[in-house]
N, C-alpha and C positions, 0 to 999 in steps of 0.2 A: 475495891479491888485495885491492886497495885498496877498502874499503866507500865510501869518499867521493871521487868522480872529482876534485873540486876541489883535493885535498890529494895531495901527493906521498907515497910510501911512507914516507920517512924522517919527515916532519912527522907523518904518522898514528901511527907508531910512538912518536914523542916525545910526542904528545898522549895516546895510550893509557897510557904510563908515567907521565906527570906527573898525569893525571887520576885515575888508580888510587891514587897515592900520597897526594893530596889528599883524594879521597874516603874512603879508608880511614882517614885521620887524623880526619877530621871525624866518622865514624861511631864511631871509638874515643873521642873526646872526648864525643860525644853518650851514649855508654854510661856513661862515667865520670861524667858529670853525674846520670845517673839513679841510679847506683850510690851517690853521695853523698847523695841525696835518701833513698834507702833506708836508708843507715846512720843518716841523722839520725832517720828515723821510728823504726828499731828502738832507737835509744839514748835515746829521749825519756825514758823512765823513769828513765834513770841521770844525767841532767842536772839540775843544780839551777839553777832560775831565778834571775838576778841582774839587777836593773834598772840600766841604764847609759845614761841619755839622750844623753850626747854621743857614745857609740860608736853608738847608735841612729841619731842624724842622720847621722853620718859614714859609716856603712855604706849608709844609704838614698841618701845624695847620691852615693856612689861606685858604687852599682848604676846608678843614673840615668845618670852620666857615662860609664860603660862601655857600657851600652846604646846611647845615643845615639851615643857616640863610634865604636862598631863600625860603626854605619850610616854615619856621615860618611865613615870611613876607606874603606869598600868602595866608596860612591859617588864618591868623589874618585879613587880609584886606577883605577876603571873608568870614567872619564869618556870620553867620545867622543874629545876633543881629544888626551887623554893617550896613549890606545891607538893613535889614528892616528899620533902621533909615534913611538912605540914601534914599531909595524908597519912604518913607513917607514924607520927607521934601522936597527933591529934584525932585522927580519923576523919569521917565524913563531915561531922559536925563542925570541926575547926576548919576545913575546907570551905564549907558553906559561909562560915563567919568571915573567913578571908575574902571570899569572892564578893560577898555583900559590902564589907567595909572598904574595900578597894574601890569598887563601883561607885559607892556613894562620895567618897574622897575626890574621885577624878571628876564626877559630875558636879561636886561643889566647886572645883576649880573653874570649871566651865562656867557655872553660875557667877562666881567672882569675876570673871572676866567681863561678862556681859554687864554686871553693875558698874564695874570700872570704866567701861565704854561710855554707858549712860551718864555717870558722874562726869565724865571729861567733856561730854556733849553739853551738859548743863553749865559747866564752867566756861568753856571756850565759844559755845554756841555753834560748834561744827558737828553736825551730825554723822560726819564720817566715823567718829569714834564708836558710836553706838552701833553703826551698821558693820564696820569692821571688825570690832570686838564681838558683836553678835554674831557674825558668820563664823568666826573662829570658835565660839562657844556653842554653836549649833553642831560644828563638825565634831567638837569633843564630845557632847552629849550623845550625838549619834554613834560615835566611835565606842563610847563606854556603855551603851544600851545593853542590858544583859539578856540574852536569849536562854530560854531555858534549856533547850536542848545541848548548848555548850556547857552550861553548868553540870547538867546531868552526865555528859562525857566526861567532865573533869572529875566528878565523883567517882565514876566507875574506873577511870584509869589511875586515880592518885590514891584513893582511900583504901584503907586496909580492909579487907573483905569481911573480917568478923567484927567490924565496928558498927555500933549503934550510935545513937546521939548522946552517948555518956559524956558528962563534961570531962574535959582532959586535965591532967595532972599538969602538964607543961603548957601554959599559954603563949601561943606565938602570935605575936602582933606584927 
């Protein structure tokens, strides 16, 4: 039984599959970020503090660029005009692929940010990097967490009504 009468069964199945994959990945990266913060906390007594002003500035700027860049990437990829074009040309399947791919890209930026902070902590002995980068990474991961209802609304709003999950002739990346 299709829980959403506006979507065909095949679109609903693909939506469920892609949403589960994306949300599971985001949750896994969220847990990994928390574990890196915990490891930094537990290893604090083993780390030798080393002052490195050039690394400090580079890491802080990188954290800022990754944080703002992830927001810009998500907003650009999920812009109304772009989603209309993808839905019009590729249908529901192309929209779902775009939603999943963009969600994973933004989540990986957050994960890279937490790894960067942890690495800087290991190099400098300053656990602020892990906590600061981890906090920004958590915000990014929560920001990009996919809700199934928003994906359903996107499909209903932007996909051609006669579209199944046929492979599109024009691949939009």
